[in-house]
Structures are given as C-alpha cells and as structure tokens.
C-alpha positions in Angstrom: 0.0 0.0 0.0 1.6 3.3 -1.0 1.8 6.3 1.3 -1.1 8.2 -0.2 -3.4 5.3 0.1 -2.4 4.9 3.8 -3.0 8.6 4.3 -6.4 8.4 2.8 -7.3 5.5 5.0 -5.9 7.3 8.1 -8.1 10.3 7.3 -11.2 8.1 6.9 -10.4 6.3 10.2 -10.3 9.7 12.0 -13.3 11.2 10.2 -15.5 11.7 13.2 -12.7 13.1 15.4 -11.7 15.5 12.6 -15.3 16.7 12.0 -15.9 17.0 15.8 -12.9 19.3 16.3 -14.1 21.6 13.5 -17.6 21.7 14.9 -16.4 22.5 18.4 -14.3 25.3 17.1 -17.2 26.6 15.0 -19.6 26.5 17.9 -17.4 28.8 20.1 -16.1 31.5 17.8 -13.5 33.8 19.3 -12.2 37.1 17.9 -8.6 38.0 17.1 -6.1 37.8 20.0 -8.9 36.1 22.1 -8.7 32.6 20.8 -8.2 31.0 24.3 -10.7 28.2 24.0 -9.8 27.4 20.4 -6.1 27.4 21.1 -6.6 25.1 24.1 -8.7 22.7 21.9 -6.1 22.4 19.2 -3.3 22.0 21.8 -5.0 19.2 23.6 -5.7 17.3 20.4 -2.1 17.6 19.4 -0.8 16.6 22.8 -3.0 13.5 22.7 -1.5 12.8 19.3 2.0 12.7 20.8 3.2 16.1 19.8 5.5 18.3 22.0 3.4 21.5 22.5 4.8 24.8 23.7 4.2 28.5 23.4 5.3 30.0 20.0 5.5 33.6 21.1 5.2 35.5 24.4 3.7 38.4 22.5 0.8 36.2 21.3 -0.4 34.1 24.3 -2.8 32.0 22.1 -0.1 31.0 19.6 1.6 27.7 20.0 4.0 25.3 18.3 3.4 21.5 18.3 6.4 19.4 17.0 7.1 15.8 16.2 10.6 14.9 15.0 10.9 11.9 12.8 14.7 11.9 12.8 17.6 14.3 13.3 18.3 16.5 10.3 16.0 16.6 7.3 13.5 19.2 6.4 10.8 20.8 8.7 7.3 21.0 7.3 5.0 23.5 9.0 1.3 23.4 9.0 -0.4 26.6 10.2 -3.7 26.6 12.2 -5.7 29.8 12.0 -8.2 30.2 14.8 -10.0 33.6 15.0 -13.5 34.4 13.8 -15.2 37.5 12.5 -17.3 40.0 14.6 -21.0 39.2 14.2 -20.4 36.4 11.6 -18.5 33.8 13.5 -16.5 31.4 11.3 -17.5 33.0 8.0 -14.0 32.6 6.8 -13.8 28.9 7.8 -11.0 29.1 10.3 -12.6 26.1 12.1 -11.7 24.2 9.0 -8.2 25.7 8.7 -7.3 24.9 12.3 -8.7 21.4 12.3 -7.1 20.6 9.0 -3.6 21.7 10.1 -3.8 19.8 13.4 -5.1 16.5 11.9 -2.8 16.6 8.9 0.1 16.5 11.3 -1.5 13.7 13.4 -2.2 11.6 10.3 1.3 12.2 8.9 2.8 11.1 12.2 0.7 8.0 12.3 1.3 6.9 8.7 5.1 7.6 8.6 5.9 6.3 12.0 9.6 6.0 12.5 10.3 6.0 8.8 10.2 9.7 8.2 13.0 12.3 8.0 13.1 15.7 9.5 10.1 17.1 11.5 6.5 18.1 11.2 5.0 20.9 13.2 1.8 22.8 13.6 2.0 26.5 14.5 -1.2 28.0 16.0 -1.5 31.5 14.4 -3.8 34.0 16.1 -5.4 37.1 14.7 -5.5 36.6 10.9 -8.7 38.6 10.5 -7.6 41.6 12.4 -4.1 42.1 13.6 -1.8 40.2 11.2 -0.7 37.7 13.8 1.7 35.9 11.5 3.7 39.0 10.9 4.4 39.2 14.6 5.3 35.5 14.6 7.8 36.2 11.8 9.4 38.9 13.8 9.8 36.4 16.7 11.6 34.0 14.3 8.8 31.4 14.5 9.1 30.4 10.8 12.9 30.8 10.6 13.4 27.0 10.7 10.6 26.1 8.3 11.5 24.5 5.0 8.0 24.5 3.7 4.8 26.1 5.1 1.4 24.5 4.1 -2.2 25.7 4.8 -5.5 25.0 3.1 -8.3 27.5 3.1 -12.0 26.8 2.5 -13.6 29.0 -0.3 -16.3 29.1 -2.9 -14.0 27.7 -5.5 -11.1 25.3 -5.9 -7.7 26.7 -6.8 -4.0 26.1 -5.9 -2.8 29.5 -7.3 -1.5 31.8 -4.6 -2.9 35.3 -4.8 -3.2 38.0 -2.2 -3.4 41.8 -2.2 -1.0 43.8 0.0 -2.9 45.6 2.7 -2.4 48.3 5.3 -4.9 49.5 7.8 -5.2 53.2 8.7 -7.1 54.7 11.6 -7.9 58.3 10.7 -8.9 60.6 13.5 -10.1 64.2 13.3 -10.0 66.6 16.3 -12.2 69.7 16.3 -14.1 71.8 18.9 -17.5 71.3 20.4 -20.2 74.0 20.2 -24.0 74.2 20.2 -25.0 73.0 16.7 -27.9 75.5 16.5 -27.1 78.5 18.8 -23.4 78.8 18.0 -22.4 76.5 15.1 -19.6 78.9 14.0 -17.8 78.4 17.3 -17.3 74.8 16.6 -14.9 72.8 14.4 -16.8 69.8 13.1 -14.7 66.7 13.2 -17.4 64.6 11.6 -17.5 67.0 8.6 -13.8 66.4 8.2 -14.1 62.7 8.3 -17.0 62.7 5.8 -15.0 65.0 3.5 -12.1 62.5 3.7 -14.3 59.5 3.1 -15.9 61.2 0.0 -12.5 62.1 -1.4 -10.7 58.9 -0.6 -13.2 56.0 -0.6 -16.2 57.0 -2.7 -14.6 57.8 -6.1 -13.7 54.1 -6.7 -13.8 54.6 -10.4 -10.8 57.0 -10.0 -8.7 54.5 -8.1 -5.7 53.1 -10.0 -6.3 49.6 -11.4 -5.3 47.0 -8.8 -6.1 49.2 -5.8 -8.9 49.2 -3.3 -9.9 51.6 -0.5 -12.7 50.8 1.9 -13.6 51.3 5.5 -16.1 52.3 8.3 -16.8 55.2 10.6 -16.2 54.1 14.1 -17.0 57.4 15.9 -18.8 60.5 14.7 -20.3 62.4 17.7 -22.7 61.8 20.5 -25.7 64.1 20.0 -27.1 65.9 16.9 -27.2 69.3 18.7 -23.5 69.2 19.6 -20.9 69.9 17.0 -18.7 66.7 17.2 -15.2 67.5 18.3 -13.9 64.0 17.5 -14.5 61.5 14.7 -12.7 58.3 13.7 -12.7 55.9 10.8 -10.9 52.7 10.1 -9.8 52.0 6.5 -8.3 49.1 4.6 -6.0 50.1 1.7 -5.1 47.3 -0.7 -3.1 46.9 -3.9 -1.7 44.2 -6.1 1.8 45.5 -5.6 3.7 47.0 -2.7 4.6 50.1 -4.7 1.0 50.8 -5.5 0.0 50.4 -1.9 2.7 52.8 -0.8 1.4 55.4 -3.2 -2.2 54.8 -2.0 -1.2 55.4 1.6 0.6 58.6 0.7 -2.5 59.9 -1.2 -4.7 59.0 1.8 -2.5 61.0 4.2 -2.6 64.0 1.9 -6.4 63.8 1.6 -6.8 63.6 5.4 -4.6 66.7 5.7 -6.7 68.6 3.1 -10.0 67.6 4.9 -8.6 68.9 8.2 -7.5 72.2 6.6 -10.9 72.7 5.0 -12.8 72.2 8.3 -10.4 73.8 10.7 -9.7 70.5 12.4 -6.6 68.5 13.2 -5.9 65.1 11.6 -4.0 62.2 13.0 -3.3 58.9 11.2 -2.0 55.7 12.9 -1.5 52.2 11.7 -2.8 49.9 14.4 -0.9 46.8 13.3 1.5 45.5 10.7 0.5 45.4 7.1 0.5 42.3 4.8 2.2 41.7 1.5 1.4 40.2 -1.8 1.8 36.4 -2.1 5.1 34.9 -3.3 3.8 32.0 -5.4 5.7 28.6 -5.6 4.9 26.9 -8.8 6.3 23.5 -7.7 4.0 23.4 -4.7 1.1 24.4 -6.9 1.9 21.4 -9.2 2.0 19.1 -6.2 -1.4 20.2 -4.9 -3.0 20.4 -8.3 -2.4 16.7 -8.8 -3.9 16.0 -5.3 -7.0 18.1 -6.1 -7.6 16.1 -9.2 -7.2 12.8 -7.3 -10.1 13.8 -5.1 -12.4 14.9 -8.0 -11.6 18.6 -7.8 -11.0 19.4 -11.4 -9.4 22.5 -13.0 -7.5 23.5 -9.8 -5.3 26.1 -11.5 -7.8 29.0 -11.7 -6.5 32.5 -11.5 -9.0 34.7 -9.6 -10.0 38.1 -10.8 -10.8 39.3 -7.3 -9.2 38.2 -4.1 -8.4 39.4 -0.6 -5.4 39.7 1.8 -3.8 37.4 4.3 -0.9 37.5 6.7 0.2 34.1 5.3 1.5 36.1 2.3 4.2 37.5 4.6 5.2 34.0 5.5 5.5 33.2 1.8 8.5 35.6 1.6 10.3 33.8 4.5 9.9 30.1 3.3 8.2 28.3 0.4 4.5 28.6 1.2 1.2 27.6 -0.3 -2.5 28.2 0.6 -4.7 26.2 -1.8 -8.4 27.1 -1.7 -10.8 24.2 -1.3 -14.5 24.7 -2.3 -16.7 24.4 0.8 -19.7 26.5 -0.2 -21.5 28.4 -3.0 -21.7 31.4 -0.8 -18.8 33.9 -0.8 -16.4 34.2 2.2 -17.4 36.6 5.1 -21.2 35.9 4.7 -23.7 34.2 6.9 -24.2 31.5 4.3 -20.5 30.6 4.2 -20.5 30.4 8.0 -23.3 27.9 8.0 -21.7 25.8 5.3 -18.4 25.7 7.2 -19.9 22.9 9.2 -22.3 21.7 6.5 -21.7 19.0 3.9 -19.5 21.1 1.7 -17.4 22.3 4.6 -17.0 18.8 5.9 -15.8 17.5 2.5 -13.4 20.4 2.2 -12.0 19.7 5.6 -11.5 15.9 5.0 -10.0 16.7 1.6 -7.8 19.4 3.1 -6.4 17.0 5.7 -5.5 14.6 2.9 -4.0 17.3 0.7 -1.8 18.7 3.5 -0.6 15.3 4.7 0.1 13.9 1.3 2.0 16.9 0.1 4.0 17.0 3.3 4.9 13.3 3.0 6.4 14.0 -0.4 8.4 16.9 0.9 9.8 14.8 3.7 10.6 11.8 1.6 11.6 13.2 -1.8 14.8 15.3 -1.6 14.6 16.1 -5.3 11.2 17.6 -4.9 12.3 19.8 -2.0 15.3 20.9 -4.1 12.9 22.0 -6.8 10.7 23.9 -4.3 13.7 25.7 -2.9 15.0 26.5 -6.4 11.6 28.1 -7.3 11.7 30.0 -4.0 15.2 31.2 -4.7 14.4 32.5 -8.1 14.4 36.3 -8.4 11.2 37.7 -7.1 10.0 41.3 -6.8 7.5 43.0 -4.5 8.6 41.5 -1.2 8.5 43.3 2.2 11.6 45.2 3.2 12.4 42.9 6.2 12.5 39.7 4.1 13.0 40.7 0.5 
C-alpha cells in the first residue's frame, strides 16, 4: 500500500474526530487575540496525538507550536492553524476548517510515517489573521525561521491552488475639532465629523478613479454623541489594498494628503495611525502548486489552476517571503467568504468534504516533501528564483 493510500485510510479512520474538532471550534467563535478556548482545543488534540506542544511567542499568548521529530536532520514541514472568527459572523472565513485541517494533517502524517520519516512536522497556531496580522508578529519572533515549507488550506467558494493576495495596510484616521451648540453657536465649533466625511468622500467613494489593482474601503467608528452638539472627535478605520507593494505605498501617501486637506478645510486637526503591521502580496511557488493540483484532481476537484480576478489579503502572504508557502483554496460553499451562508456551510456537507480533503492534501504533500529530496530541491529552487515585491524585512 503506497503512502497516499495509507494517508487516505488514516483520514477516513479519524473522520468523526476531525469533524468533531471543526464543529467544536465553529460553535465557540473567538475574535482576534482572544482565541483562548480554540487554542486550548487544538493544543489538547495535538498533545493527545503525541506532539510536543509549547508557546510560540510570548507576544501572542494564544499562539503555539506543536512538534514531532521523525529523525535528526532533514526538512521541517510547518502546518499553520488559524483560529480567529469575524465579529458578528463567527467562522464565516472557515478558520474552524483551517485549524482542524492543520492539526489533523500533522496527526495523520505522524501515524502513517511512524519512524520512517525524515526531519520534522509541526503545527503553528496562528492567532489574529482577520484583524491584527498575527503571523507578521510571529515572523518577527523567528517562529518560521526553521521552516523549509509552510502549508495551509483555506475553504472557499471555488477550488484553486494558485497563490494570490493583495497587499494591505490599515489606517485609523482621526479628526479633532471643537464642540459647540449646533444651532445656537455653530460657527464656534470645528466639526470633526465633517472632516471625516470629506475625507471619506475624497478617498473612498470615487472608486472609479482609483488606480487599477487598488482598493480603499472602511467604516466610521466614531462621529459624535448628539445631533445638537458639533462633534469634536471623529474616527474611521480603513483598509487600503493593492496588487503590488509600490501601488500600496502610493495609495497610503495619497490618503495621508487627503486627510490633511480635509482637516484644513474644516479647521480640524488630523492624525493617522497604523494599528498593526500590514500584509504583502503572495510569493507563489509553482512547484508546490503542481503538487497540490495533482492531489486536487485525485479527489475529484478538477481545474485547480484557476487565477482569480478578485481576491483578498492574508498575513500568510508575509510568510511566503520567509519560506516556500502555499495556501490552496478548497471549495466548501457556493456562498462567498465573510457571509452568513458561508459560516453555515463551514460545518455543512460542503465544509466537511473540504475539511477531509484538506487534511488529505496537506498530509500527502508533506509526505512528499519529507521523503523526496529532489522535490524539496525544486521547491527551494523556485523560491530562490528572483522575485520582486517582497517586504523590506524579508525581500
């Protein structure tokens, strides 16, 4: 029996345990940096599976690293386990599937390879993907420095192995004015909400004027307390995205200028802060894409090499500049990500199939990396090829 057949059998043998872990995570969604219960669930499953589990970073208490060494030397394959949910939507991005797939891919691989493997397999629990770019903080702490290959599957509304991600920076834009009675003495005030609305109109609304490959969107978080009081404080949170780092830098510069102009026109003061690290574009690895495309087709997922016209952002993209990385998308629902329908399907029939397939894809790909030195050499060669658009700290 070849190793892929053994992996498929091991996944089927653990079917109920795999699905149960996903359901338990889904039933108790936790927001970024608050994934205490989810982290504990994943850790306990991995400890029971014989992994050495420890904290990954003191800066992120819910992060963890679970390691099993097959032998001294050899490559290290890292699975990542995302954990956080979305405000008001729960696991509408399917992180219950991502976390469960990463954990059980490692468990299955350890069981199937036994003492025959080379190197090591690990799971890194990665907090705050939705808001906070937790993996960027883990990179800064050297968590992925020893990884030879990093693998993660993501549920989606389509199947594709092609790595794509927009670079993203988040800006919190604040305006400071002066209170006054809105009817009796409006001229004595400096309306911070007016400034924020002017900025929003200038920066976010004329989407047709944005450069191709760029996006600007956001929400107003604070805009006053009573209609008869001129607001002296207003705040918005905005995501700026682009298909290249250079375009993103220009977009941020333009936003800062527009905030200053809105402040000048209303007599207010503007302040802009970035509440966390930004994320990069994705550094594709064509060899890993080939490996996963073949696995997709084995499980009846045809045409896995789709290139998407629209796509989002992820902190896993930053990891892709540190080590060869892939994040295949596995269809789990007909609904788009970040919707109530997708959240329901993340524990429905489509989500369960995506999870079981995802465990197989991860474990089978990792087995090849650990046992085929020539394949790893090709993966490294592709990664070492000249690439542009990386972040300054890793490019």
